[in-house]
N, C-alpha and C positions, 0 to 999 in steps of 0.2 A: 060294657069289656072295647067297643069301636073304640071310647075315649081313654081308654089304656090303652090300646095299640096305637093310639095317635100320640100320646104320649112319649112311649120309649121308641115311635117312630123319627119324632121330633129331637130326643135325646141321641138319638145314636149319628140325628146329623150332624148335630153339635159335635160331635168327639168325631165325624169324620172332618169336618170341619177346623177343628182346631187339630187335630194330626194334619192333614194338607198345607193347615198355613205354618206348622214349626219345620216341617218341612220343608217347605219352600222356602224359611229365611234360612234352613241349614244351607239346602242349596246357591241361596243368595248370596250367602256368608262365603260361603264354597268361592263361589262365582268370580266375587271379589278380590279376597283371597290370591289366587290364584290369577287375576288381573295385575295387584298389587307383584309380585314377585316375578312377572314378566314382565314387569317395566323397573323395576330397581335390580332385577339379577342385568349384570351384560354380559350380550350373547359375543362366543367368541366364536365368529365365523371361521372355514377351517382356508386356509390357507390357499390365497393362489398360482398358478403354475410357475409364474414370473418370483413369486417368495417363495417356493419351496425349496429348500436344499438340497443340492447335487445330492446323487449316489454315495453313498459315502460318510457324507458331513454329516453331523447329529441335527437334527431340525430346530435345537434350541441354539444353535450355532446363531448369531445374527450377521448382518450386510456388514457393518462395521468392523466387526470382530476378522471379519475373510480377506479386508482390503490387505495388502502390502502395508509393510512400513513405507516412510517416503523416500529414505535413500535406496530400499528394494525396487521401489518404483524408477528410481531415476538410474538404476544399474543396466534396468530390464529396458525401459528404455530407448537412452544411448548406449552404448556396449562402451565399454574403459577404452578409453585413447591412451596410447601414451605418445607424449610429445617428444619424439627425435630430433638432435640437431641435424639439419641439412650438411651434405659434407661440403667443405671447401677445400677442392683441389689444388696442390702448390701451382700447377699451370693456369686456374683462376687467378690467382696472387699475380703472379707474376705478368699473366696479359694484361691485368689491373694499369700495375704500376708503369707499365712501359707505354701501354694505349696510346697512344699520339691524339686520337682524335676524342679522348676525355679533357674537360677542362679542369683545372688546377680546383676549380670549386667542388666539383665532382669527384676527383682521389680523393679529394681531405674529406670529405660526406661517407665514403666507401670505406677509408682507413678509420673514420670513428665509428659505423660501424662493426668492422669484423675486431677491432682493435679489442686486445685482451683475450680472444677465442680460442679453444682448447682445439686443437687437430692432433693427425694424424698422419704426417706426408710417406709419399715415397717418394724421394730422392738419390738420383745420383752424385757419389762420392766427388769433390774436384782439390780436395786441402783438409789439412787436421794440424794446426798448428795451435799454442801458447795467444793470450791474448796478450803476457809480457811475457818476453823472453827472461827477463832479469827478476822474475819472481814464480820462486816455486810451488806455490800455489795458485798459481794462475786460474784463473777458465783456460777452455777449452774448447776451440772454435772450431766444427765442422761444419765445410760450403755446401750447399748442397744447390744441384743444376738439375732442373727439370731433365724425367727419363726421355723424353721428346725434344730435348735441343739438340742444334743440327753439333754436330760434332768438330765440323768443320770453321767454325765460328764462336767470336766469344758469347757464353752462355750470363743468363741474368742468374743470380745464386740471392740463396736465402740465406744468413746464417744461425748453427742450431750452436748453442751455448752448454754446455756441459762443466761442470763441475771438476776441479780438481780430482776426486776419488774416482774417477771414471776415466782416470788415463789406462791402464792397464788395460781397461775394455776396447779401448778407442784404439789402442794401438792395431790395432788389430784391421781396421778401414785401411783397406786400398785405395788410390785412386779409378774411379770408372766400378767399385762397388756398386752395387743398387742395395739400399738399407729404407727399411721405416721408422721412423722418427716422430715418436710425439713432445707437441712443450703447448707453448702458451705462446699464441702470436703478438707481434706486436710491431706498428710502423717509427722509420725516422722520416725525415726530411733535410734535405739537404739544398739550400740555393735553388729548390724547384722540384730538385731530385726525390721521388721514396725510396727505398725499402726498406727490407723484413728481414726481422729475424725472429728466433724461436727461445724463451727461457724456460730452462725448467725442464729443458729436454733430458730424454730418457730414448735411449737405442730399444727397439723391440723386438727385431730380425733381418736378417737377411735376404734378402729377392736373388740377386746373382750375386757371386764374385769373380771378380776381371781375373783373379789368378785360372779361373776353372776358364775361363773363355780362353787364356792362353793358351792353358793346355790344351783344350781341344782346336784351335787354331792351327797348335806347332804342328 
């Protein structure tokens, strides 16, 4: 009887050990499987505060996509600038040409810089005449003086040249009228003396009419 119980106890112990071995193997296998899965699967860390998209922007939007195009950045960095040509008054040109303090070289350089420049001038009409009285299609010259010129001295003049097709309009000009004329600036030198003229001239408007001044003074 005791021998039978001992045999049963030994057999039960073997079963327990076998089950324990099986369970231990399963646990070990599970441990190594979990370990392999953890090392082989990349961890997706939560985005840091700096990497998080701002409110209203999907989190999938990358930082590169949010950078504006180069031309947009340039426009934002530097405001659009418009390069308007600095005005060159009639008085400035006449003053430079008659300035006795300027050397011949300085005047030559001044005229070279301003040659061919488009200008809009306000001047006082001194005379209007054809370049050639014998040519019916001759250009018409309007002599302009500065509006600040001394009326008791001979003023320096600029010749504004108009095509003959403008004759009917130019007949409205009278001596003393203050007018606005635009054209292309040119310079001429003769024996060391400089003069200026406008080609492609176009009448813009009257500022004052000499006839109106006479009416007021009458």
